[in-house]
C-alpha positions in Angstrom: -0.3 -6.0 -20.7 -0.4 -5.4 -17.0 -0.4 -8.2 -14.5 -2.6 -8.1 -11.5 -3.3 -10.2 -8.4 -6.7 -10.4 -6.8 -7.2 -11.6 -3.3 -10.6 -12.8 -2.3 -12.5 -13.8 0.8 -16.1 -14.4 1.8 -18.2 -13.9 4.9 -21.5 -15.6 5.9 -21.5 -17.4 2.5 -23.0 -20.7 3.6 -26.6 -21.3 2.7 -27.8 -22.4 6.1 -25.8 -20.4 8.5 -27.6 -17.9 10.8 -26.6 -14.7 9.0 -29.2 -12.8 6.9 -26.5 -11.4 4.5 -23.7 -12.9 2.5 -20.6 -10.8 1.5 -17.9 -11.6 -1.1 -14.9 -9.4 -1.4 -12.0 -8.9 -3.7 -8.8 -6.8 -3.4 -7.0 -5.9 -6.7 -3.3 -5.0 -6.6 -0.9 -4.5 -9.6 1.7 -7.3 -9.4 4.4 -4.7 -9.6 3.2 -3.0 -6.4 2.4 -6.1 -4.4 5.7 -6.2 -2.6 5.4 -2.6 -1.6 2.1 -3.2 0.1 3.2 -6.4 1.7 6.3 -4.7 3.1 4.2 -1.9 4.5 1.9 -4.4 6.3 5.0 -6.3 7.7 6.4 -3.0 9.0 3.1 -2.1 10.7 3.0 -5.6 12.3 6.4 -5.0 13.7 5.6 -1.5 14.8 2.5 -2.5 16.7 3.8 -5.9 17.8 1.1 -7.7 16.0 2.0 -11.3 15.1 -1.3 -13.0 14.7 -3.3 -13.6 11.5 -5.7 -10.7 10.8 -9.2 -12.0 11.1 -12.5 -10.2 11.7 -13.6 -12.9 14.0 -10.5 -12.7 16.2 -9.9 -9.0 16.6 -7.8 -7.7 19.5 -9.5 -4.9 21.4 -6.2 -3.2 22.3 -5.0 -3.1 18.7 -7.2 -0.5 17.2 -4.2 1.7 16.2 -2.8 -1.2 14.2 -6.1 -1.8 12.4 -6.4 1.9 11.7 -2.8 2.1 10.3 -3.6 -1.0 8.1 -6.6 0.8 6.7 -4.6 4.0 6.1 -1.9 2.0 4.3 -4.5 0.7 1.9 -6.2 4.1 1.2 -2.8 5.9 0.8 -1.6 3.5 -1.8 -2.3 4.1 -5.5 -3.8 1.5 -7.8 -5.2 -0.7 -5.0 -9.0 -1.3 -5.5 -11.5 -3.2 -3.4 -15.0 -4.4 -4.1 -17.6 -6.0 -1.8 -20.8 -7.7 -3.0 -23.5 -7.8 -0.3 -26.4 -10.2 -0.7 -29.3 -9.0 1.4 -32.1 -11.1 2.8 -30.1 -14.3 2.0 -32.7 -16.5 3.6 -35.2 -15.5 1.0 -33.1 -16.6 -2.0 -35.1 -18.8 -4.4 -32.5 -21.1 -5.9 -35.1 -23.3 -7.5 -36.4 -20.5 -9.6 -33.2 -18.6 -10.4 -30.1 -20.7 -9.7 -30.8 -24.2 -11.1 -31.8 -25.3 -7.7 -28.4 -24.8 -6.0 -26.7 -22.4 -3.7 -23.3 -23.1 -5.4 -24.7 -21.7 -8.7 -25.6 -18.5 -6.9 -22.2 -18.4 -5.2 -20.4 -18.3 -8.6 -22.8 -15.7 -10.0 -22.1 -13.4 -7.0 -18.3 -13.9 -7.4 -18.7 -13.1 -11.1 -20.4 -9.8 -10.2 -17.7 -9.1 -7.6 -14.8 -9.6 -10.1 -16.1 -8.7 -13.5 -15.4 -4.9 -13.3 -11.8 -5.6 -12.4 -11.1 -7.8 -15.4 -10.0 -6.3 -18.8 -9.2 -8.5 -21.8 -5.8 -6.8 -22.3 -4.5 -7.7 -18.9 -3.5 -10.8 -17.0 -4.9 -11.8 -13.6 -4.1 -14.3 -10.9 -6.9 -14.7 -8.4 -6.3 -16.2 -4.9 -9.2 -17.7 -2.9 -9.0 -18.7 0.8 -8.9 -22.4 1.4 -12.3 -23.5 2.8 -12.7 -27.2 2.2 -11.5 -30.1 0.1 -13.6 -28.8 -2.9 -11.2 -25.9 -3.3 -9.6 -27.0 -6.6 -13.1 -27.7 -8.1 -14.3 -24.2 -7.1 -11.1 -22.6 -8.5 -11.6 -24.3 -11.9 -15.3 -23.4 -12.0 -14.7 -19.8 -11.2 -11.9 -19.6 -13.8 -14.2 -21.0 -16.4 -17.0 -18.6 -15.5 -14.7 -15.5 -15.5 -12.9 -16.4 -18.8 -16.2 -16.9 -20.6 -17.9 -13.9 -19.1 -15.1 -11.4 -19.5 -12.8 -12.8 -22.1 -9.9 -12.2 -19.8 -6.7 -14.1 -19.0 -7.4 -15.6 -15.6 -5.8 -18.2 -13.4 -7.3 -19.0 -10.0 -5.5 -20.5 -7.0 -6.5 -21.8 -3.6 -4.2 -20.8 -0.7 -4.5 -20.6 3.1 -5.3 -17.1 4.4 -2.3 -17.2 6.8 -0.1 -17.3 3.6 -1.4 -14.1 2.2 -1.6 -10.8 4.1 -3.9 -9.3 1.5 -6.5 -12.1 2.0 -6.3 -11.1 5.6 -6.8 -7.4 4.7 -9.8 -8.4 2.5 -11.2 -10.4 5.5 -11.0 -7.3 7.6 -12.9 -5.2 5.0 -15.7 -7.7 4.3 -16.0 -8.5 8.0 -16.7 -4.8 8.6 -19.1 -4.6 5.7 -21.0 -7.7 6.8 -21.2 -6.5 10.4 -22.8 -3.2 9.4 -25.3 -4.8 7.0 -26.5 -7.6 9.3 -29.9 -7.1 10.9 -29.9 -10.3 12.8 -27.3 -9.2 15.3 -26.6 -6.2 17.5 -23.4 -4.2 17.1 -22.1 -4.7 20.6 -18.3 -5.1 20.0 -16.5 -1.9 20.6 -13.5 -2.7 18.4 -15.7 -3.8 15.5 -17.8 -0.6 15.8 -14.6 1.5 15.8 -13.3 -0.2 12.7 -16.6 0.2 10.9 -16.7 3.9 11.9 -13.1 4.5 10.7 -13.8 2.8 7.4 -16.9 4.9 6.9 -14.9 8.0 7.6 -12.3 7.0 5.0 -15.0 6.4 2.3 -17.2 9.3 3.5 -20.2 7.1 3.5 -22.0 4.2 5.2 -20.9 0.6 4.7 -24.6 -0.3 4.5 -25.1 1.8 1.3 -24.2 1.0 -2.3 -21.5 3.1 -3.8 -21.6 4.5 -7.3 -20.6 1.9 -10.0 -17.6 4.1 -10.9 -16.2 4.1 -7.4 -13.0 2.0 -7.5 -11.1 2.4 -4.2 -13.8 0.9 -2.0 -16.9 -0.3 -4.0 -19.9 -1.8 -2.4 -22.5 -3.5 -4.6 -25.7 -4.5 -2.8 -27.8 -7.3 -4.2 -31.4 -7.7 -3.2 -33.0 -11.0 -4.2 -36.3 -10.8 -6.2 -39.4 -10.8 -4.2 -37.7 -9.2 -1.2 
């Protein structure tokens, strides 16, 4: 049995925000290699004098070399996998017809799709979600139940603050870039964001606005188009 930790984050996930996409992301790391990656990120922080929380919405334009090194550290490491689920045309979702009338039901479905390929019955998983609101513990329990029933895996889910977990911050960087490239309701005007998107696309040898093959593990993008769109 192998123990894994999965760090999750979400972007544009609220039903009535102004974004036309929704992105959920998950970063899978073997528990035995977690400290290795965390130490690498701490070293890069020190090297580049970067002491703030890593957030897509608060990027520092003079710190591209740090973000680039952070991306390199992920892609150079073995057994680290990432998956993003991109919901397109979010405004056209028909929750009454397909999600028992609720956005929350759809939210859990999409997280299930995001995580299911990571989960194997023979392994053990601890999943960490970023704290969003006071309903966190309820969300964690619901997601645990959905995943255990759907995958027959040993899963525990926890709510933590993103500043406590560098890998939630790394996941935030990845899904932020994916969401930025897939949104059609905004113009890509930020130079630092465009540079990060371009560098990620160079690393994966493809566009962040395209689905990857299902068997792609290192950086998988699943694009979901609602019915009728």
